[in-house]
C-alpha positions in Angstrom: -55.5 172.4 31.5 -56.8 170.1 34.3 -57.3 167.3 31.7 -53.7 167.6 30.5 -52.4 167.5 34.1 -54.5 164.4 34.9 -53.2 162.7 31.7 -49.6 163.5 32.7 -50.1 162.2 36.2 -51.8 159.0 34.9 -49.0 158.5 32.4 -46.3 159.0 35.1 -48.0 156.6 37.4 -48.4 154.0 34.7 -44.7 154.2 33.7 -43.7 154.0 37.3 -45.9 150.9 37.9 -44.5 149.3 34.8 -40.9 149.9 35.9 -41.7 148.6 39.4 -43.4 145.5 38.0 -40.5 144.7 35.7 -38.0 145.2 38.5 -40.0 143.0 40.9 -40.5 140.4 38.2 -36.7 140.2 37.7 -36.2 139.8 41.5 -39.0 137.1 41.7 -37.4 135.2 38.8 -34.3 134.6 41.0 -36.2 133.7 44.1 -34.4 130.3 44.3 -31.0 131.9 44.7 -29.2 131.8 48.0 -30.7 134.2 50.7 -29.5 137.8 51.0 -30.7 141.2 51.9 -34.0 142.2 50.4 -33.4 144.3 47.3 -35.2 147.5 46.4 -36.6 147.9 42.9 -34.0 149.3 40.5 -31.5 150.1 43.3 -31.1 146.5 44.5 -28.9 146.4 47.6 -26.9 149.5 46.9 -27.8 151.0 50.3 -26.2 148.0 51.9 -22.8 148.9 50.4 -20.7 151.6 52.0 -19.5 154.3 49.6 -16.4 152.9 47.9 -16.2 150.1 50.4 -17.8 147.2 48.6 -15.2 144.6 49.9 -15.9 145.2 53.6 -19.6 145.6 53.0 -19.8 142.1 51.4 -17.7 140.5 54.1 -20.0 142.0 56.8 -23.1 140.7 54.9 -21.5 137.2 54.9 -21.5 137.3 58.7 -25.3 137.7 58.5 -26.2 135.5 55.6 -23.5 132.9 55.5 -20.7 131.8 53.2 -23.0 131.8 50.1 -25.5 134.7 49.7 -27.1 136.8 47.0 -26.7 140.5 46.6 -28.3 142.7 43.9 -26.0 145.2 42.4 -28.6 147.4 40.8 -31.1 145.0 39.1 -28.5 142.2 38.7 -28.1 139.4 41.2 -24.6 138.2 42.2 -23.9 135.2 44.3 -21.1 136.0 46.7 -18.9 133.0 47.9 -16.6 133.2 50.9 -14.2 131.0 52.8 -11.5 128.7 51.5 -13.6 125.5 51.2 -16.3 127.0 49.0 -14.0 129.3 46.9 -11.8 126.3 46.3 -15.0 124.5 45.0 -15.6 127.3 42.5 -12.0 127.6 41.4 -10.7 124.0 41.6 -13.1 121.2 42.6 -15.8 122.1 40.1 -13.8 124.8 38.3 -15.0 123.8 34.8 -18.6 124.8 35.8 -17.5 128.3 36.6 -15.0 129.1 33.8 -16.9 131.9 32.1 -16.1 135.5 32.9 -18.7 137.3 35.1 -20.3 140.6 34.0 -17.9 143.5 34.3 -19.7 146.5 32.5 -16.8 148.9 33.2 -14.4 146.7 31.2 -16.9 145.5 28.6 -17.8 149.1 27.7 -14.3 149.4 26.2 -13.3 145.9 25.2 -16.6 144.6 23.9 -15.7 141.1 25.0 -12.5 141.0 22.9 -9.2 139.8 24.3 -7.9 137.1 26.5 -8.9 138.2 30.0 -12.2 140.0 29.9 -14.0 138.1 27.2 -17.4 136.5 27.9 -17.0 134.1 25.0 -15.7 130.8 26.5 -14.5 129.4 23.1 -12.6 132.7 22.4 -11.0 132.5 25.8 -10.0 128.8 25.3 -8.3 129.5 21.9 -6.5 132.7 23.1 -5.5 131.2 26.4 -4.0 128.1 24.7 -2.1 130.2 22.2 -0.9 132.7 24.8 0.3 130.1 27.3 2.3 128.4 24.6 3.6 131.7 23.2 4.7 133.2 26.5 6.4 129.9 27.4 8.4 130.2 24.1 9.4 133.7 25.1 10.8 132.9 28.5 8.0 132.2 31.0 9.5 129.8 33.6 12.9 129.7 31.9 16.4 130.9 32.6 16.1 133.6 29.9 13.3 135.5 31.7 15.3 135.3 35.0 18.2 137.0 33.3 15.9 139.8 32.0 14.6 140.4 35.5 18.1 140.4 36.9 19.2 142.9 34.3 16.2 145.1 34.9 16.8 144.9 38.7 20.2 146.3 38.2 18.7 149.2 36.1 16.2 149.8 38.9 19.0 150.0 41.4 20.8 152.6 39.3 17.7 154.7 39.0 17.1 154.5 42.8 20.7 155.7 43.4 19.9 158.8 41.3 17.4 159.8 44.0 20.5 160.6 46.2 18.8 159.4 49.4 16.0 162.0 49.1 12.5 161.0 50.0 10.6 159.9 46.9 7.5 158.1 45.7 8.7 154.6 44.8 5.8 153.6 42.7 7.0 155.3 39.5 10.3 153.5 39.6 8.9 150.1 40.5 6.2 150.2 37.9 8.6 151.1 35.2 10.9 148.2 36.1 8.0 145.8 35.9 6.6 147.3 32.8 10.0 146.8 31.0 9.7 143.0 31.7 6.3 143.0 29.9 7.6 145.2 27.1 10.4 142.7 26.4 8.0 139.8 26.2 5.3 141.6 24.2 7.4 143.9 22.0 11.0 142.5 22.3 12.6 145.6 23.9 12.7 147.8 27.0 12.5 151.6 27.6 14.7 153.9 29.5 12.9 155.1 32.7 12.6 158.7 31.5 11.1 157.7 28.2 7.7 159.3 27.5 6.1 156.1 26.2 6.8 154.0 29.3 5.5 156.9 31.4 2.3 157.0 29.4 1.7 153.2 29.6 2.3 153.1 33.4 0.1 156.1 34.0 -2.8 154.8 31.9 -2.7 151.4 33.6 -2.4 152.8 37.1 -5.0 155.6 36.9 -7.6 153.5 35.2 -7.2 150.6 37.7 -7.6 153.1 40.6 -10.7 154.6 39.2 -12.2 151.2 38.4 -11.5 150.1 42.0 -13.0 153.3 43.4 -16.6 154.2 44.3 -17.0 155.6 40.7 -16.1 152.2 39.2 -18.2 150.3 41.6 -21.3 152.4 40.9 -20.7 152.2 37.1 -20.8 148.4 37.4 -24.1 148.5 39.2 -25.8 151.1 37.0 -24.0 151.1 33.6 -26.9 152.4 31.6 -27.4 155.4 33.9 -23.8 156.2 34.6 -23.1 156.8 30.9 -25.1 160.0 31.3 -23.8 161.1 34.7 -20.6 163.2 34.8 -17.8 161.9 36.9 -14.3 160.3 37.1 -15.6 157.1 35.5 -15.7 158.7 32.1 -11.9 159.1 32.3 -11.5 155.3 32.2 -12.3 155.1 28.5 -10.0 158.0 27.7 -7.1 156.3 29.5 -7.7 153.0 27.8 -7.9 154.7 24.5 -4.5 156.3 25.1 -3.1 152.9 25.9 -4.7 151.4 22.8 -3.1 154.0 20.6 0.3 153.1 22.0 -0.2 149.4 21.5 -1.6 150.0 18.0 1.5 152.0 17.1 3.8 149.2 18.4 1.9 146.5 16.5 2.3 148.5 13.3 6.0 148.7 13.9 6.1 145.0 14.3 4.2 144.5 11.1 6.7 146.5 9.1 9.7 144.4 10.3 8.0 141.0 10.7 9.9 137.9 9.7 7.5 135.0 9.6 10.3 132.5 10.3 11.8 134.4 13.2 9.2 135.7 15.7 10.7 138.1 18.2 7.9 138.5 20.7 4.3 137.9 21.5 3.0 140.4 18.9 5.1 138.8 16.2 3.7 135.3 17.1 0.1 136.6 17.0 0.6 138.4 13.6 2.0 135.2 12.2 -1.0 133.2 13.5 -3.3 135.8 12.0 -1.7 135.3 8.6 -2.0 131.6 8.8 -5.7 131.8 9.6 -6.7 134.7 7.4 -8.9 132.5 5.2 -10.9 131.4 8.3 -13.7 134.0 8.8 -14.4 132.6 12.3 -10.8 132.7 13.5 -10.2 134.4 16.8 -6.8 135.6 15.6 -7.7 139.1 14.4 -6.5 142.6 15.0 -9.2 143.3 17.6 -8.2 140.3 19.8 -4.5 141.1 19.3 -4.9 144.7 20.5 -7.2 143.8 23.4 -5.1 140.8 24.5 -1.9 142.8 24.5 -3.5 145.6 26.6 -5.0 143.1 29.0 -1.7 141.3 29.5 -0.1 144.7 30.3 -2.8 145.3 32.9 -2.3 141.9 34.5 1.5 141.9 34.2 2.3 145.5 35.3 0.0 146.7 38.0 -0.2 143.5 39.9 3.5 143.3 40.5 4.1 147.1 40.6 1.5 147.7 43.3 2.6 144.6 45.3 6.2 145.8 45.3 5.1 149.4 46.2 2.9 148.1 49.0 5.6 145.7 50.2 8.2 148.5 50.8 5.6 150.4 52.9 4.9 147.3 55.0 8.6 146.6 55.5 9.0 150.2 56.8 6.1 149.5 59.2 7.7 146.2 60.4 11.4 146.9 61.0 11.9 143.6 62.9 10.8 141.7 59.8 13.0 143.8 57.6 16.0 143.1 59.9 15.5 139.4 59.5 15.3 139.6 55.7 18.5 141.7 55.6 20.3 139.1 57.8 19.2 136.3 55.4 20.2 138.2 52.3 23.6 139.0 53.7 24.1 135.4 54.8 22.9 133.6 51.6 23.5 136.1 48.8 26.0 138.6 50.2 27.0 141.7 48.3 29.1 140.3 45.4 26.5 138.7 43.1 23.0 139.4 41.9 20.2 137.3 43.6 19.0 134.3 41.6 15.9 132.2 41.8 18.1 129.3 43.1 18.8 131.5 46.2 15.1 131.2 47.1 15.7 127.6 48.2 18.0 128.7 51.0 16.0 131.7 52.2 12.9 130.4 54.0 12.2 133.6 55.9 12.4 135.8 52.8 10.2 133.4 50.9 7.7 133.4 53.8 7.8 137.2 53.9 7.0 137.5 50.2 4.1 135.0 50.5 2.9 136.9 53.5 3.1 140.2 51.6 0.8 138.8 48.9 -1.6 137.4 51.4 -1.7 140.5 53.6 -1.9 143.0 50.7 -4.8 141.0 49.3 -4.4 142.7 45.9 -7.6 141.4 44.2 -9.9 141.0 47.2 -13.1 140.2 45.3 -11.4 137.9 42.8 -12.4 138.5 39.2 -16.1 137.7 38.6 -17.0 134.3 37.2 -20.2 133.0 35.7 -21.7 129.5 35.7 -21.6 127.6 32.4 -24.6 125.5 33.4 -26.9 124.9 36.3 -24.8 124.0 39.3 -25.2 123.0 43.0 -23.2 125.0 45.5 -23.5 124.6 49.3 -27.0 123.1 48.9 -28.3 125.8 46.5 -29.1 125.4 42.8 -27.5 128.2 40.7 -29.0 128.7 37.2 -26.8 128.9 34.1 -25.2 132.3 33.7 -25.3 133.2 37.4 -22.6 135.8 38.3 -20.3 134.7 41.0 -17.9 136.7 43.2 -15.4 134.3 44.7 -14.0 136.5 47.5 -10.3 135.9 47.6 -10.0 138.1 50.7 -12.0 135.6 52.7 -9.6 132.9 51.7 -6.4 134.8 52.4 -7.8 135.8 55.8 -9.5 132.5 56.6 -8.9 131.8 60.3 -9.1 128.0 59.7 -6.1 128.3 57.3 -3.8 130.9 58.8 -2.5 131.2 62.3 -2.5 135.0 62.1 -5.3 135.8 59.6 -5.7 139.5 60.1 -2.1 140.6 60.9 1.1 140.8 58.9 3.3 137.9 60.1 5.6 135.7 58.0 5.1 132.9 60.5 1.9 132.2 58.5 4.3 130.4 56.1 6.9 129.0 58.5 6.7 125.7 60.4 8.0 125.2 63.9 11.5 124.6 62.6 11.6 127.9 60.7 11.2 126.2 57.3 9.1 127.6 54.6 5.7 125.9 54.5 3.2 126.1 51.6 -0.5 126.7 52.3 -3.2 125.6 49.9 -5.3 128.6 50.8 -2.6 130.9 49.3 -4.3 132.0 46.1 -3.6 135.7 45.8 -4.2 135.6 42.0 -7.1 133.0 42.1 -6.6 129.4 41.1 -7.6 126.8 38.5 -7.7 127.0 34.7 -8.4 130.7 34.6 -5.7 131.8 37.0 -3.4 134.7 36.0 -1.3 133.7 33.0 1.9 135.0 34.6 1.7 133.6 38.1 5.1 132.0 37.8 6.5 135.3 36.4 5.0 137.3 39.3 6.7 135.0 41.9 10.0 135.4 40.1 9.7 139.2 39.8 8.7 139.7 43.4 11.7 137.7 44.7 14.3 139.1 42.4 13.2 142.8 42.6 12.7 142.8 46.3 15.9 141.0 47.2 18.0 143.1 44.8 16.6 146.4 46.3 17.2 145.2 49.9 20.7 143.9 49.0 21.6 147.4 47.9 19.6 149.8 50.1 18.5 150.5 53.6 15.0 151.8 53.7 14.1 155.1 55.5 10.8 156.7 56.3 10.2 160.4 56.7 7.7 159.8 59.5 7.9 157.5 62.6 6.8 153.9 62.2 3.7 154.4 64.3 2.5 157.1 61.8 2.7 154.8 58.8 -0.8 153.8 57.6 -0.8 150.4 55.8 -4.6 150.2 55.3 -5.6 150.4 51.6 -6.3 153.9 50.1 -8.6 152.3 47.6 -10.3 148.9 47.9 -12.5 147.5 45.2 -11.4 145.4 42.3 -7.9 146.0 43.7 -6.3 147.2 46.9 -3.9 150.2 46.6 -1.7 151.6 49.3 -1.9 155.2 50.5 0.8 157.4 48.9 4.0 157.5 50.9 7.6 158.6 50.6 10.7 156.6 51.1 14.5 157.1 51.0 16.9 154.5 49.5 20.1 154.6 51.5 23.0 152.7 49.8 24.3 149.9 52.1 
């Protein structure tokens, strides 16, 4: 019996020493990376990160270790980059060196590197990006036709908000459905009524999975993906939600296949199917069903929740700042009036509203950590040598709140985008959706949607809160991959 116990103890010690050695060896192999907190074997720097508060934790570490530092998320090192100057170097000045997608285990567990946005295959990204940019441009991006669609959907949104009959309601469901219909029209060629079950399923799957991924569950999953597969928790719901979304997309793709006219593509899916047929003899073609389904889902994620959450958060902030809201109302009444729908052209004569919308995006800080990048080769950054395949976190929050770039970096104030004459003034540090070649595909669409949806809502409604202004909390409810506002109620009072 004693011999068995001794053997078991010896075996346990040996395995423990082996794990410790391998962990330390991994750390030692990265000893030339920028400085950072000393990692623990296996755990890395997890104890340095507040529960569910990775964004503020990383920003506090930057105060101690500088604008470029290394942190270990589990056993994997990540180089964190902060401040406008250095993030600009990653995105723009030397952007080609950082074009690859960084490791995102929570996404890769489902997508397996397929699709346009979350692929780690740089050649796949280039081909799908080139096709998607051209295709989306053909179907209205940046053109008058997409503006008309947004105007029409804005009118539908106004009618839905009128049905609330001035009662206090959660605005997110209405705003997300309006934005989702714009993406539906581009991807599938049609929109849905707001009470339709399919649009409810799509919006719910996108929102819920994004919230979980941004929460503590998603953050821990990214640090310990192997372990978290066996631990119960909310993170397991992500795959279920994405699977539901995939089922819907698959159903819509099959519908397109049955009615496809190769000479008359109606939408993005049609164009992709036609491209698949043309390249069916090429065994290495990236135009296959896996990439079609993954790209379509990922465009929905990028196109729906970014704008939907920004609009939702914006209404809460406008409730909190009635003086700003009053100035926007005054400008809308003066420039647009009540007799015609807002147009993109109106933006040129509405500097305060334009500044307010830019300030909303800056202050909301929707994607505070950026989306991870990875070096394509050995690079120099701020005096450090980063090996090929180094994961990079370009902290967009540090750019949008850089005190050297904005007059009021930590508070909501449209004057951050106004000059002394009250004219709208651009700012190079305004990069809410990143910058460079891998920037969000629909950046121009986002700007158009935010202006047209917000001005149409405010043209038609006064906003009312069920609680006093001082009780409104505009700090994020969840802050990780994305920032989400705390749930709130609002009443839309016809003007």
